[in-house]
VEXKE-657957 format. One record per residue: residue number from 1; residue in one letter; chain; x, y, z of N, C-alpha, C in turn. Coordinates in pm, whole numbers. Each point is the difference from the previous one (the first is absolute). Layout:
  seq  type  mol      nu      nv      nw     cau     cav     caw      cu      cv      cw
  NUM     A    A       X       Y       Z       X       Y       Z       X       Y       Z
...
***
This chain:
  seq  type  mol      nu      nv      nw     cau     cav     caw      cu      cv      cw
    1     M    A    2974    2777   -2432      37     141     -21      48      19    -143
    2     N    A     -58      98     -68      37      27    -138      46     145     -11
    3     I    A     127      21     -31      59     133      -8      22      39    -146
    4     G    A     -49     117     -37      24      51    -134     130      78      -6
    5     I    A      60       2    -115     119      83     -24     -26      79    -127
    6     L    A       4     132      11     -19      84    -118     110     -32    -102
    7     A    A     -41     -43    -118      96     -49     -99      -7      79    -131
    8     L    A     -29     129      11      -5      85    -118     139      42     -44
    9     Q    A      92      14      97     136      46     -27      79     -17     128
   10     G    A     130     -20     -11      83      -4     120      41    -140      43
   11     A    A      53      -8     123      64    -122      51     -99     -89      73
   12     F    A    -104     -45     -73    -101     -82      66      41    -147      13
   13     A    A      88     -49     -87      37    -141       2      73     -39     129
   14     A    A      84      89      52      73     -30     123     -96     -12     118
   15     H    A    -102      86       6    -101     -11     105     -76    -132     -13
   16     Q    A     -27     -38    -123     -72    -126     -23      79    -118      55
   17     R    A     132      -1     -21      84    -109      49      -4      -6     153
   18     V    A      11     116      64       1       4     147    -132     -53      55
   19     L    A    -111      52     -50    -131     -41      52     -28    -147     -28
   20     T    A      43     -49    -115     -17    -141     -32      82     -86      96
   21     D    A     123      43      28      85     -73      95     -63      -5     139
   22     L    A     -77     105      33     -67       5     131    -132     -78      -1
   23     G    A     -30     -67    -111    -119     -84      -7    -128      74     -28
   24     T    A      11     120     -57    -117      83     -26     -42      -9    -147
   25     S    A    -130      -8     -24     -52       5    -135      18     142     -56
   26     V    A      41      11    -126      29     130     -60     -80      18    -129
   27     T    A     -55     119     -16     -67      38    -125      69     124     -57
   28     L    A      44      -6    -124      60     116     -65    -113      90     -50
   29     V    A      -1     124      45    -110      92     -29      36      87    -120
   30     R    A     -74     -20    -109      20      80    -121    -129      68     -47
   31     G    A    -110     -34      64    -129      60     -35     -91       0     121
   32     V    A    -111      72     -10     -95      14     111     -51    -137      44
   33     E    A     -19     -90     -94     -54    -132      33      93     -79      91
   34     D    A     129      33      -2      96     -73      83      -7      41     147
   35     L    A     -74     106      31     -14      45     139    -101     -84      77
   36     V    A     -82     -74     -72    -105     -80      63      62    -116      78
   37     G    A     -41     -17     124      44    -114      80     134      17      68
   38     L    A      56     120      -3     128      23      65     -18      31     147
   39     D    A     100     -39      80       3      34     142      92     118      28
   40     G    A      84      35     -96      94     110      13      73      16    -132
   41     I    A      75     109     -14      72      23    -125     134      65      27
   42     V    A      99     -35     -82     134      57       6      19      93    -120
   43     L    A      46     121      28      37      94    -106     152       2      -7
   44     P    A      60     -53    -104     146     -18      -4      75     127     -39
   45     G    A     131     -12       0      85     108     -49      -9       8    -152
   46     G    A      45     111     -54      -5      23    -143      15     149     -26
   47     E    A     -74      53     -94       3     143     -30    -138      56      37
   48     S    A      -3      82     104    -128      39      59     -93      74     -96
   49     T    A      54      89     -83     -87      74     -91     -59     -92    -106
   50     T    A      80     -94     -49     -49     -98     -97    -107     -88      62
   51     M    A      26     -46     122     -97     -84      70    -130      76      23
   52     S    A      11     129      34    -119      81      22     -85       9    -127
   53     M    A      64      22    -113     -72      10    -127     -64    -133     -38
   54     L    A      72    -112      24     -54    -132     -32    -115     -38      92
   55     L    A       7      42     125    -112     -23      92    -125      70     -50
   56     D    A      19     119     -51    -113      78     -50     -56     -59    -129
   57     S    A      88     -32     -96     -46     -50    -130     -62    -139      10
   58     S    A      42     -79      99     -54    -134      18    -131       0      77
   59     G    A     -31     114      61    -122       9      79      15     -49     143
   60     I    A     120     -42      36      23     -56     134       1     109     107
   61     H    A      47     118     -37      23     107      98    -122      26      88
   62     G    A    -115      26     -61    -119      33      77     -45    -112      91
   63     H    A       5    -124     -51     -41    -116      78      93     -23     118
   64     L    A     131      15     -25      97     -22     107      -9     109     106
   65     R    A     -23     123     -44     -16     110      95    -123     -23      88
   66     E    A    -107     -52     -59    -121     -31      76      27    -110     103
   67     L    A      75    -102     -39      34    -108      92      84      53     117
   68     L    A      95      88     -32      82      60     105     -85      73     103
   69     G    A    -101      68     -48     -89      74      89     -78     -91      93
   70     K    A     -11    -128     -37     -73     -97      81      93     -82      90
   71     G    A     129      36       4      93     -71      86      68    -120     -62
   72     F    A      -5     -10    -131      62    -113     -71     151       2      21
   73     P    A      63    -114      36     144      -3      25      83      21    -128
   74     V    A      93      94       7      86      32    -115     143      16      49
   75     F    A      94     -53     -78     143      10      30      70      62    -119
   76     G    A      57     120      17      70      68    -108     149       8      26
   77     T    A      81     -36     -99     145       9      12      54      96    -104
   78     C    A      88      90      42      65      97     -88    -103      81     -80
   79     A    A     -17     -26    -129     -99      73     -79    -141     -24      54
   80     G    A     -24    -120      53    -130     -31      59     -29      90     119
   81     L    A     102      27      81     -17      92     112     -30     141     -51
   82     I    A      65      42    -107     -25     133     -57    -147      14     -39
   83     L    A     -58    -105     -61    -140       4     -40     -93      11     120
   84     L    A      43     -52     115     -84       1     120      15     128      81
   85     A    A     104      76     -26      25     122      77    -107     105     -31
   86     E    A     -40      72     106     -99     107     -21      59     115     -81
   87     Q    A     131      24      15      61     110     -73     138     -40     -51
   88     I    A      26      30    -128     131     -21     -60      65     136     -15
   89     V    A     115      18      63      66     130       2      37      45    -140
   90     D    A      50     -93     -81      47      35    -135     -76     -76    -108
   91     G    A    -128     -27      25     -79     -76     -95     -48      84    -116
   92     R    A     -47     -67    -105     -56      70    -115    -139      51      34
   93     A    A     -39     109     -63    -130      62      28    -115     -93     -35
   94     D    A      19     -87    -101    -109     -88     -45       6    -138      66
   95     Q    A      91     -18      93      14    -130      65    -110     -18     105
   96     Q    A     -76    -111     -11    -109     -26      92      46     -95     111
   97     Q    A     -29      37     123      39     -82     115    -116     -88      44
   98     L    A      35    -119      47     -99     -89      59     -31      43     143
   99     G    A     100      57      68     -16      34     140       8    -125      88
  100     G    A     -24      19     127       9    -113      94     106      19     105
  101     L    A     104      80     -33     107      29      95      13     151      17
  102     S    A     -14      46     123      11     145      29     147      38      11
  103     I    A      66      -1    -115     143      33      -5      27      94    -117
  104     N    A     110      73      11      56      75    -113     124     -76     -46
  105     A    A       7     -29    -129     112     -76     -53      65      74    -116
  106     R    A     129     -19     -16      76      58    -110      53    -112     -88
  107     R    A     -34       4    -127      50    -101     -93     152       9     -15
  108     N    A      64    -115     -19     147      -2     -16      67      83     109
  109     G    A     -45     -19     123      47      82     111     148     -17      33
  110     Y    A      60    -108     -50     142     -25      28      86      11    -126
  111     G    A     -61      41    -109      76      14    -124     -48     -95    -108
  112     R    A      79     -12    -105     -37     -81    -115      40    -146      20
  113     Q    A     -15     -79    -107      30    -144       5     141     -27      51
  114     I    A      96      83     -41     139     -21      38      20      20     151
  115     D    A     -94      67      64      10      26     143     -72    -105      84
  116     S    A     -43    -109     -62     -65    -108      74      95     -59     103
  117     F    A     -55     -51     109      85     -49     108     -74    -102      85
  118     E    A      75     -69      87     -56     -89      99      34      53     138
  119     A    A     -90     -22      94      23      51     135     -74     -87     101
  120     S    A      48       2     124     -66     -70     109    -116      83      52
  121     I    A    -117     -60       4    -121      69      43     -36     -41     142
  122     N    A     -26      97      84     -49     -28     135    -151     -16      -6
  123     I    A     -47    -121      27    -141     -32      -7     -56      -8     141
  124     C    A    -114      64      22     -63      -5     131    -151       4     -16
  125     D    A     -68    -100      51    -146       3       4     -46     -59     132
  126     A    A    -128     -22      13     -55     -44     127      46    -140      38
  127     E    A      48     -77     -96      31    -139      27     150     -27      14
  128     H    A      81      79     -64     144     -27       9      80     123     -45
  129     A    A     123       5      48      95     101     -45     120     -74     -57
  130     C    A      47      40    -114     109     -72     -65      63      89    -106
  131     S    A      89     -55     -76      59      70    -113      -2     -93    -121
  132     M    A       1      60    -119       4     -79    -122      68      83    -108
  133     N    A      50     -70    -101      65      70    -109    -105      47     -99
  134     G    A      17     124     -49     -94      55     -96      69      45    -127
  135     V    A     -65     -22    -114      52      41    -131     -76     124     -45
  136     F    A      72     109     -26     -60     128     -39      41      32    -143
  137     I    A     -97       0     -92      26      26    -141     -85     119     -44
  138     R    A      64     113     -29     -74     123     -33    -113      20      99
  139     A    A      33     -17     126    -101      -5     105     -59     137      31
  140     P    A    -128       3      33     -60     124      48      44      27     143
  141     R    A     -14     122      43      31      37     138    -129      53      66
  142     I    A     -33     -55     115    -115      48      75      44     122      79
  143     E    A     -57     116     -33      43     124      64     -89      42     116
  144     K    A    -122     -56       4     -90      39     108    -106    -107      20
  145     V    A     -33     -28     125    -113     -89      31     -96      77      90
  146     T    A    -129     -24     -19    -102      68      80    -105    -101      43
  147     G    A     -95      46      79    -111     -86      39      45    -121      80
  148     D    A     -62    -113     -30      28    -122      75      96     -94     -73
  149     V    A      93      57     -74     103     -79     -67     101     -49     104
  150     H    A      27    -130      -2      98     -59      91     131     -25     -74
  151     V    A     109      49      55     132     -22     -59      52    -134      49
  152     L    A      26     -91     -94      44    -136      34     146     -26     -34
  153     G    A      60      84     -83     139     -23     -40      71     129     -36
  154     T    A     127       7      40      81     118     -29     140     -40     -43
  155     V    A      65      89     -74     142     -13     -37      65     135      23
  156     N    A      92       6      95      71     125      31     -96     117      21
  157     G    A    -110     -27      68     -98     104      29    -106      20    -107
  158     D    A      21     -55    -120    -100      10    -106    -107    -107      17
  159     I    A    -125      39     -16    -112     -95      10      -9     -80    -130
  160     V    A      -1    -132      11       0     -84    -120    -112    -104      -1
  161     L    A     -69     -18     112    -108     -97       8    -110      56      90
  162     V    A    -122       8     -53    -111      59      76    -126     -85     -15
  163     R    A     -89      20      96    -131     -66      -6    -106      98      47
  164     Q    A    -111       1     -71    -117      77      42    -122     -87     -23
  165     G    A     -60     -47     108    -112     -92     -12      45    -129     -68
  166     N    A     -65     -35    -110      35    -121     -75      92      27    -117
  167     V    A      60     118      -3      90      37    -110     144      -1      50
  168     L    A      85     -75     -69     143     -10      33      80      58    -115
  169     G    A     100      81      31      81      61    -105     148      -5      31
  170     A    A      80     -36    -100     145      -9      14      67      78    -112
  171     T    A     102      79      34      74      72    -103     102     -90     -69
  172     F    A      26    -116      59     102     -93     -53     -68    -120     -66
  173     H    A      81     -99     -39     -49    -118     -73      21    -126      84
  174     P    A     -92     -33      91      17    -121      81      -8    -128     -82
  175     E    A     -56       9    -119     -13    -119     -84     132     -41     -65
  176     L    A     103      86       4     126     -30     -67     101     -69      91
  177     G    A     -30     -11     128      90     -69      92     -56    -135      39
  178     N    A      67     -65      94     -44    -131      47     -83       9     128
  179     D    A     -16     121      52     -74      21     124    -149      19     -33
  180     R    A     -84     -86      54    -143       1     -32     -85      73     103
  181     R    A      62      63     100     -76      50     114     -98     112     -35
  182     V    A      33      87     -95     -92     108     -34    -123     -56     -71
  183     H    A      20     -97     -89    -115     -63     -65     -84     -76     102
  184     E    A      66     -64      96     -73     -69     106     -81     100      83
  185     M    A      56     118      21     -69     105      72    -129      38     -74
  186     F    A       8      11    -133    -119      33     -78    -103    -111       5
  187     L    A      45    -124      -8     -94    -113       5     -73      -5     134
  188     K    A      66      42     107     -67       6     131    -108     108      -1
  189     I    A      29     113     -66    -100     106     -13    -123     -54     -74
  190     V    A      24     -73    -109    -108     -58     -79     -80    -100      83
  191     S    A      71     -86      73     -66    -102      80     -90      63     107
  192     R    A      51     103      66     -79      67     104    -121      70     -61
  193     H    A      18      58    -119    -111      65     -69    -109    -102     -32
  194     N    A      40    -117     -48     -96    -105     -31     -74     -45     125
  195     D    A      73     -12     112     -63     -39     127    -104     103      42
  196     D    A      34     128     -17     -94     107      37    -126      -7     -87
  197     L    A      18     -28    -130    -116     -10     -89     -89    -117      40
  198     E    A      62    -112      39     -78    -117      40     -80      30     127
  199     Q    A      61      74      93     -70      34     123    -119      90     -27
  200     V    A      19      96     -91    -110      89     -38    -114     -79     -63
  201     Q    A      35     -94     -88    -102     -82     -66     -75     -86     100
  202     E    A      72     -53     102     -64     -81     102     -99      82      82
  203     V    A      40     123      33     -89      87      76    -126      33     -79
  204     R    A      17      28    -130    -115      36     -83     -93    -119     -22
  205     S    A      55    -121      -2     -82    -118     -21     -74     -40     127
***
């Protein structure tokens, strides 16, 4: 399994450490050529408008959007989730979205850097229910979910972790703590996607 991490801007190094600790091969994505051979990609936290512009200038945006349309596994955290949201409540007019998550998100939904905080997140999916500590830094707020978006985590009623198909999105920074469960959740999505592709190839052959 080879997971890419968008490394144009933002907190990609922490994601790299987590995935490496989990025994996963990692490719830092800085150009279109780095998308070749990936099984999934992580969009890290950072500054969403800057990341959007760099995705466009690097040529990655169109290719990544095409992959998303084909069910390619993607995991976005904080700014990465903003890029995946269908609508940004307070986004710039020229900001281009990748899409993939049928959500409305608000940038800096909890305030500025000084308003960053940690909180216990209630995690619930088909395999387990638990809680984990989450780090929120200039975090976006998910204000609305539609379609087949599944809510996997909440804090005081606020939605902080969602999944739609092979796309996972978190408003917090799971890479900054010692809890690896959210990254493990994404790797399971990737593994199942690979299994599905192998089955399709077997049928066609």
